[in-house]
C-alpha positions in Angstrom: 0.0 0.0 0.0 1.5 3.3 -1.1 -0.1 6.6 -0.4 -3.3 4.9 0.6 -3.5 2.9 -2.7 -3.2 -0.8 -2.8 -1.4 -2.4 -5.7 -0.3 -5.8 -6.8 2.9 -6.7 -8.5 4.8 -9.9 -9.2 8.5 -10.7 -8.7 10.0 -14.0 -9.7 11.7 -16.2 -7.1 14.4 -16.8 -9.8 15.1 -13.1 -9.7 15.6 -13.3 -6.0 18.2 -16.0 -6.4 19.9 -14.2 -9.3 20.0 -10.9 -7.4 21.5 -12.6 -4.4 24.1 -14.1 -6.6 25.1 -10.6 -7.8 25.3 -9.3 -4.3 27.5 -12.2 -3.1 29.8 -11.9 -6.1 30.2 -8.2 -5.7 30.8 -8.5 -2.0 33.6 -11.0 -2.7 35.2 -8.3 -5.0 34.6 -5.6 -2.3 36.4 -7.7 0.3 39.6 -7.7 -1.8 39.8 -4.0 -1.3 39.6 -3.9 2.4 42.4 -1.5 3.5 43.3 -0.8 -0.1 43.8 2.9 -1.2 40.9 2.4 -3.6 38.4 1.2 -1.0 36.0 4.1 -1.7 35.9 3.2 -5.4 35.3 -0.5 -4.4 32.2 0.5 -2.4 30.9 2.6 -5.2 31.3 -0.3 -7.6 29.6 -2.6 -5.2 26.4 -0.5 -5.0 26.4 0.5 -8.7 26.5 -3.2 -9.8 23.6 -4.1 -7.5 21.7 -1.0 -8.8 22.3 -2.0 -12.5 21.2 -5.6 -11.8 18.0 -4.6 -9.9 16.9 -1.9 -12.3 15.7 -4.4 -14.9 14.4 -6.9 -12.4 12.1 -4.2 -10.9 10.8 -2.7 -14.1 7.4 -4.3 -13.8 7.1 -3.3 -10.2 8.0 0.3 -11.0 5.3 0.3 -13.6 2.8 -1.2 -11.2 3.5 1.6 -8.7 3.2 4.2 -11.4 -0.1 2.9 -12.6 -1.5 2.6 -9.1 -0.5 6.2 -8.1 -2.1 7.6 -11.3 -5.3 5.7 -10.5 -4.8 3.6 -13.7 -5.5 6.7 -15.8 -2.7 7.3 -18.2 -4.1 10.7 -19.1 -4.0 11.9 -15.5 -1.2 14.3 -14.7 1.7 12.5 -13.1 2.6 13.2 -9.5 5.4 15.8 -9.1 8.8 14.4 -8.3 8.6 15.8 -4.8 5.2 14.2 -4.1 6.3 10.8 -5.6 9.5 10.9 -3.5 7.6 11.6 -0.3 5.1 8.8 -0.9 7.8 6.2 -1.7 9.9 7.3 1.3 6.9 6.9 3.6 6.2 3.5 2.2 9.7 2.0 2.7 9.9 3.5 6.2 7.1 1.0 7.0 9.2 -2.0 6.0 10.2 -4.5 8.7 13.7 -3.5 9.9 15.9 -6.6 9.8 19.5 -7.1 9.1 20.0 -9.8 6.5 22.3 -12.0 8.4 21.8 -14.6 5.7 25.0 -13.7 3.8 28.4 -12.3 4.5 27.5 -8.9 3.0 24.6 -8.4 5.4 22.7 -6.7 2.5 19.2 -7.7 1.6 19.0 -8.0 -2.2 16.3 -5.6 -3.6 13.9 -8.4 -4.7 13.8 -9.7 -1.2 13.6 -6.2 0.2 10.5 -5.3 -1.8 9.0 -8.8 -1.0 9.0 -8.0 2.7 11.8 -10.3 3.8 13.4 -7.6 6.0 15.7 -4.8 5.1 17.9 -2.1 6.6 19.2 1.3 5.6 21.3 0.6 2.5 18.9 -1.9 0.8 16.0 0.5 1.3 17.9 3.5 0.1 19.1 1.7 -2.9 15.6 0.4 -3.7 14.4 4.0 -3.7 17.2 5.0 -6.1 16.2 2.2 -8.5 12.5 3.2 -8.4 13.2 6.9 -8.8 15.4 6.1 -11.8 12.4 4.5 -13.5 10.5 7.8 -13.0 13.4 9.9 -14.4 14.3 11.3 -11.0 18.1 11.5 -10.5 19.2 10.0 -7.3 22.3 8.9 -5.3 23.2 6.7 -2.4 25.1 8.1 0.5 27.0 5.7 2.8 28.9 6.6 6.0 31.4 4.3 7.6 31.6 6.9 10.4 27.9 6.7 11.2 27.5 3.1 10.0 24.4 4.2 8.1 23.1 4.9 4.6 20.6 7.4 3.2 19.6 8.3 -0.3 19.3 11.6 -2.1 17.0 12.8 -4.8 17.4 15.7 -7.3 14.4 17.6 -6.0 14.0 21.3 -5.5 12.8 21.6 -2.0 14.0 22.9 1.4 15.9 20.5 3.6 19.2 18.8 4.2 21.1 18.2 1.1 24.5 16.9 0.0 26.1 18.1 -3.2 27.7 15.5 -5.4 28.6 15.4 -9.1 27.2 18.9 -9.6 23.8 18.1 -8.1 22.2 19.0 -4.7 20.5 15.9 -3.5 17.7 16.2 -1.0 18.3 13.5 1.6 15.9 10.8 2.7 16.1 8.7 5.9 14.5 5.3 5.3 14.7 3.6 8.6 12.8 6.0 10.9 9.0 6.3 10.4 7.4 9.7 9.8 10.7 11.4 8.8 9.9 13.7 5.8 12.3 14.2 2.9 15.1 16.6 3.8 15.3 15.8 7.4 18.3 14.0 8.9 19.4 13.4 12.5 21.6 16.2 13.8 24.3 13.8 14.9 24.6 12.6 11.3 24.5 16.0 9.6 28.2 16.4 8.9 28.2 16.1 5.1 31.9 15.4 5.0 31.3 12.0 6.7 29.2 10.7 3.8 30.5 8.9 0.7 28.4 9.6 -2.4 27.6 6.8 -4.8 26.4 8.4 -8.0 24.2 6.0 -10.0 23.8 5.6 -13.8 
């Protein structure tokens, strides 16, 4: 249920297994760069590869969400990027918080994330990046080893906390605390120099 509208979508169990395979393979690559001077680039690659893989797997789901939010009326004016972002953020904030624990990476693949099998900050944030990309809203993932946390940012013109990366000011979204509107972030995590941006294709 998103924005008070119920929708149905289908994901394939095969996609879940394939998505997990990508996560596991990319995590094996990431581990090779622990303590390496290019550790930041390794983290960026990790999330970008998962993003690329999940983008196609979630195409039908993204379209189901678009259809539901437009009331099935293709002639109806689309929601603004700000309104869509707020609805999607509120939706994922209601997911069950659960660390994966099923794999070394401790990352819930995005098919399992959207299927209600538990998720945490980085999987929810990356899921929103994938969905927003389907709606032509530029987004980025921000991870912080210092804060042991992840948030996402969307290229939306609105007041609130932002991080600049790649020439874009991204409005931040906190996915693991219910009721937190876009552009709000905990004060003890507001030092923007402690966040690593992962710009997505």
